[in-house]
N, C-alpha and C positions, 0 to 999 in steps of 0.2 A: 807870683803864684798864690801867695797868701791873700792878696787883694781879690784875685779872681774867685777864690773859694768864698770869701765874705760876700761878694757880689752875687754868687750863685745861691747862697743861703738866703740872701735878701729877696731874690726873685722867687724862690720857693715859698717863702713866707707870704709874699703878696698873692701868689697863685692860690695858696691854701686858704687865705682869707676870702678870696673871690669865690672859691668853691663852697665855703660856708655860707656866704651871703647869697649864693645862687640857689640855696635850698628852697624848694617850693613852699609857699605859704598855703597851708591846708586848713580848711574849716570843715567841721563835721556837724551835721544836723540829724537828730534822731527822728525816726518815724516809728513811734512805739505806742502801743495801745490802740484804741479805736480811731479809725480815720473818719473825721467829721469836719465840719466847717471851722471849728476851733483849731483843729490840727492844721488845716490849710492856712489859716490866719497866722499861726505861729511859724509855719514853714516859710511862707512868703516873706514875712518880716525878717526872719533869720537869713534867708537867701539874699535879700537886698543888703543886709548888714555885712555879709561875707564879701559881696562884690565891692561895697563901699570901702572895706578895709583892705582891698587889694589881693583877694584870694586868687591863687593860681589854680587850685583844685578844690572842689566841694564834694565831700563824701556824704552820702545819704545812708545812714545806718538804719536798716529796716528790721523790725521785729514786731509783727502785727498779725492778728487773725483777720484783719480786713475792716470793713466799715461801709460808708456810703460811696457810691460811684462818683457823684458830682464833684466832691472835693478831691477825690483821687485823680480825676481827669484834670482838674485845675493844677494840682501838684505836678502831674506828668507834663502838662503844657509848659510850666515854668522851667522844668529841667530840659525838655526838648528844645525850647527856644533860646536857651542861654548860650552865650559865647564862651563861658567858662567851662573848663573840663570838669565833667561830673562822673563820679564813680558811685554806683549803687552797691551797697555791701549788705548782703543778707546774712546777718549774724545768727539768726535763729529761724524765724518763719516769715515768709512773704506770701500770705494767703489772700485770696479774693482780691479786693481793691489794692492790697499791698503788692500783689504780683504785677499789676499794671505799672506801678511806680518803679518797681525793680527793673522792668524791661526798658524803662526810659533812659537809664544811664548810658553814657558813652561806653563805659565798661561796667560789666556786672560781675562782681566777685561774690562767691558763696563760701561760707565756712562749712567745714566738715560737720555733718549732722543736721544741717539746715534743710529747708524744703521750700518749694515755690509752686503755686497753682491754686486749685480748688476755688475758682472764681465763679461760683454759681450765683445767678441773679436772683433778686427778691423784688417783686414776684417773679416766679420762674415761668415767664411767658415769652413767646417767640419774638415779639417786637423788642423786648429788653435783651434777650439772648443775642439777637442779630446785631443790635447796636453795640453791645459790649464786645462781642466776638470780633467785629470789624475794628473796634478800638484797639484791642489786643494785637490783631494782625497788623494794622498800620504802624503801631509802635514798634513791633518786632522788625518790620521791613525797614523802617527808617534807621534802625540800629544794626541792620544786616544780621538779624537773628532768624531762627527758623519760624516762619509765620504759621505754619500748620500746627506745630507744637503749641504755639501761643493760643491759637484758636481752640485747640482741644482742652485748654484749661477752663474754657467757658462753656463749650457746647458738648453735651454727652453724645450727640449724633455723629461726632467725628471719630473715626477709627483710624489708627496708624499702626501698621503692622510692626510687631515687635515692641511697641511702646504702650498702646492703650487700645482696648477693644470698645466697640460701640456700646453705648448705654452706661458708660462710666466716665466720671469727671477726672481729668488728668491732674495729678500732683507729682512733682519730680523731687527726688532727693538731690543733694548738691552734686553728687557724682553723675546722676542721670542727666541733670541740667547741663553739666559740662560736656557730657558725651553726645548730647543732642543739639548742640549749637544754640544754647540759651544763655549760659554763663560763659565768661571769658577765662576766669581763673578760679581754681579751687585751692583754698588755704586751710590749714589745720587749726590755727590759733589766731587770735587778734594780733599778736606780735608779728606773726608771719604776714598778715595783711598789711600792717604799717610798714614792714620791711619791704614788701612789694612796692609800696608807694614811694619808698626811698626816704622815709621820715621815721622819727621815733614818736611814740604815742605822746610823750611829754610836750612835743612841739606842736601838736595838733590843737587847734582852737575849737573846743567842743562847745556848741551853743545849746544850752539846756533851757527848757521852759522856765520862765520866771513865775513869781507868785500870781501875777495878773493873768498869765496864760493858763495856769492851773485852775484859777477861779473861773475863767471862761469855759474851760472844759467841763467843770463840775456843773455850772449853772445851765449850760446848753445841752446837757445830757437829757434825753427825752423824759426819763423818769423824774429827774429833779425839776425840770420845767413844768411837768404836769402837777407835781406837788406844790410848787410855788403858785401856780395859777389857781389851784383849788383853795389854798389858804388865802390868797389875795382876794378872790371873789367872795368867799364865804365870810371873811372878816369885814369886807365893805358892806355886804348885805346886813350883817349883824349891826354895823354902825348906823345904817339907814333906818333900822327899826328902833334905834335909841336916840332920843334928843341929845344934841350936843356932839362934841368930838372927843373920843376917848381911845381906849385900847384897840377896839376893832378897826377904827380908821388908821391908826398908826401901823398896826400889824399888816393890814391890807395894802397900804401904800408901800411899806417896806418890802413886802413879798413881790409885788408887781415891779417895784424899782429894781430889785435884785434880778428878776427875770429879764427885764428889758436891758439892763446894763450889760449882761453877758452877750446878748445879740447885737448891741450897739458896738461893743468893743471888737467883736470878730467881723464887723462890717456887714452883717445881714440886715439889721434893723436900721432903716434910714428915717429921716424926719417925717417923711410922708406916712410911713406905717405907724409911727408913734402918734402923730396928729390924728390919724384915722381912729386909733384906739381911744385916745382922749375924747374925741368927738362922740364916740359910742358911749363912753361912760357918762358924759355930760347929758346926752339924750335920755339915758336911763334915769339919771337923777332928776331931770326935768319931769319925766313921766311919774316919778314917785312923789315929787313935792309940788309941782305946778299944774301939770296937765291931768285932769281927772280920768280915772279908768285906765285900761291898758290897751293902747292902740298903736297908731302909726309911729309915734315918737319912740315908744319902748321897743317896738319891733325893729325900727331903723337903727336904734342904738345897739341891739344885739347883732344885727347884720354887720354893722361897722366893726364891732369888736371881733367877730369871727373872721371877717375878711382880712383884717390886719394881722391876726394870729396865723391865718392860713399860709401867708407868704414867708413866715419866719422859719418854717420847718423844711428839712431837706427833701421830703417826698410828699405827694398828696395823701398817700396812705397813712403816713405818720401824723400829718396835720389833722386828718379826720379822726384818727384814733385818739389823739391827745385832746382834741376839742370835745369829742363825745364823752370821754372819760371825765374831763373837767366839768362839763355840764351836768352829767348824771351825779357825780360825786358832790358837787356844790348844792344841788337840789336836795339830795339826801341829807347832807350835813346841816343845811339850813332847817330842814324839817325836824331833825333830831334836836337842834338847839331850841327851836320854838316849842317842841313837844315836851321835852324833859327839863332842860335848863330854864325854859320860859315859864314853867309853872312853879319854879322853886322860889324861896324867899329872896335869894340873891338876885334873881331876875326882877322880882317885884320891886326891890329897892332901886335897881337901875332904871327900869322903865317908868315907874310911878313915883319914885322918890320917897316912898314910905311903905309900910306894911298894910295889907288889906284887912284891917280889923274892924269889927262892928262898931266900936266906940267912936270911930271917926267917919262913919257914914256908909261903909260897905255893907251890902246885903248878902245873905246866904243864898245858895243856889235854889234851895227849896222854897224861898220866898219870891223868886223872880217871876213865877207865873202870874202873879198879881199885877205886874207892871205892863202886861200886854195892852196895847192901844193907848198907853200913856205917852205923853210927850216929855222931852227933856232938851238939854243944851249940851253940845259936845264941849268937853274940857280940853281935849287934844284933837289934832287932826285924825280922821279915820282913814287908814290906808291898807286894807279896809278896817283893821282892828284899831281900837283906841278906847278912850274913856269918855263917858257922858254922865251928866248929873240928872237923875230922874227921881222925883219926889224927895229932893234934898239928900239923895244918896248917890255916891259915886259907884258906877257900874261899868264893868268891862263889856263892851259891845262890839258888834261886827256889822259893818255897813253892807246892805244888800246891793246897793247901786254903785259901788266903787268908792272913790275919794269924796269925803265930806270934810270941809274945813273946820277949824276950831271956832267955837262960838255960834255954830249953826243950830237951828232947831230941828230936832229929829222926833220920830215916833216909833215906838216898839211894835213890831209886826208879828214877832213870834219868839218863843223861848224853847230851846231844845237842850235840856240838861243845864249845863253851865253857860251855854252859848246864847247870848241875847242878840237877836237879829233886828236891826233898825234900818230906817231909810229917811231921807230928807222929808221934813214935815210938808213941804210944798208938794212933794210927790204923793203924799198921803191925803191931801185935801180933795174933796169932791168938787 
């Protein structure tokens, strides 16, 4: 009898250990903040890691106001096409693109006080509304949820009696979503959610964004991207105006390097785009230093740069806005540097290597009228501005005909205030 009891206890211990070992391996991936390409990159990497580590269930914890449609659709596709059991958990908000991700889970659990919907398209045009409406409908259908309710989250023209009237965009509370066959379960707390899964929170493997993921999110933010492009281009232009390689070139290359690194890491920028951008920069440099004037080479360089940048951004509208802002800001900033900093003593030391004082041969502006029709030799390349030696005096001059190389003979054709206008002497000969 005693031996039987020992044997029974032994069997119970074995069964208990099996029950512990049989507990599901659960991984949790947050969808928090703006939904963009960086978010998709982090999500995709985390989802693959969970599968590689033997996850039985993957929880997608959603708290977002939305973001871009394209990365949201990619995240939705990963969830829908997975063989792993997926649970989307709306812990606070699943608005706009976040609502599409929430609908994709095999089970949709919502926390008391959370909400889902408000998926208005930007721009709010019929072709975009139609595409996103059907994306919501198809996702709801594949998960046996109410497709009409899902459509009403996108299209204000859809009216559902007792739920939403025409002309208003649908957003549901957690209780409303549960009552209208959108969510499967309503919980009051996070602890209740984990209890529903049959696990404790301590056993859940939560995959948080790493430092590199946060870096990518910051750099690829449209506002930060615009700032880096403006600084990068302005600094490089500054460097081109100054002989040698210094602070401008370093700052410019660092800014552009930071910009591209974010898009390379999240998988948007491939080598083709980078090469196209570098070719554009090379063509502009050739235009500035080798090819006289501003023509096909410079225009080709600008086109190459703009085309390469165009394909980095999530929508054509964002791409155009960023490029337009970058171009206008860079032109203004370059003008300000040349206008104010360029006339200071600091600029004089950088560009000329010395101060423009009369004891070393510089002439005052009120004496410059006397040098009209006189010839001289360029001491620096004129692009179109530079320095020439006229009557043994060093004079700041501007070329009328574009690029003139160092050591070329020039003739003064006009003086307007402090501006001395010159052209190649060969052009001035009869």
